[in-house]
C-alpha positions, 0 to 999 in steps of 0.5 A: 500500500505504501508503494501505491501511495508513493506512485500516486504522489509521483503521478500527481506531481507530474500531472501538476506540471501541465497548466493548460486548462480546457475547462473540464474542472471549474468553479461551481461543479457539484459532484457526488460519488458512490463507491466500494472500498477496501481497508487495511489495518497494519497494526492488527493485520485486518482487511475491511470492506466498505460501501462509501460515498461523498459529495464535493463542491468546487469553490474554485478551479483548484479548490473544493470541499468534500464530505465522505461517508464510509459504511462498514460491511465486514472484516475479511478475517473470520475472527476479527476483533473489529465489529463496526467501523463506520466513519464520516469525514469533511475537509478541503482538497487541492486540484492540480490543473491538467489539459483534460478531464483528468483531475488529480487531487490531494486533501486533508479531512478530519472525521469521526468513527463509530467503532465497536470491538470484541473484548477477548478478555470478556468475550463480548462486544463493547458498546462502541464509541465515537472516536476522532479521526484525521486523514490525508487523501490522494486520488483523482476524478476523471470527467469524461462526460457532461454529467458523469465521472469516475473517482479513485482515492487512497486514504491514510487515516489515524485514530483510536477507539477508546472505551473502558474495554478497548484501546483499539488503534483505528489507523488504516490505509484504504482505497475506493473506486466508483462512478459519480454524477456532476452538475454545474451548480451555478446554472449559468447559461451555456455552462457545461463541463468541457468548456473553458469559461474562465 
């Protein structure tokens, strides 16, 4: 996963050199995405499955704000101590300008998780807790059509679930990929993704 993140960082850096803007990415885009995600908790050697979604608004060509939700489906390990790990995030993103609909991005998102673990000493699941999180995200949107785009993200999250029964480290690498919709929320005459208006 670390090699993947390094490759993504190098790719984003390369893309940021291209400064020609065709108008695919512009102020006023409102975009929503539904995705599937996988996560890896290196501290516990646990892999997790998620259904995710986000809503993003471009306040400028290169800046957006985005909220993300991760719904925990299950861990792939049969005897995983993690019983729940759904989370929400909100933060800002910087978008590197390119010559096409390809939109590399990087962002910071604090968030919160509702996590529950099974306490092996007591043989029962704890009541769960709301735990603060912090994450850094790298990825891209690809606007190939007027109304639709695809999105991929790699996220590194740090946090800890702290209850009377558990001090469970929630640090996780995660990846998600999916299809989204987009509209020009400013609704200006003749405006559409793919035309340079600014």
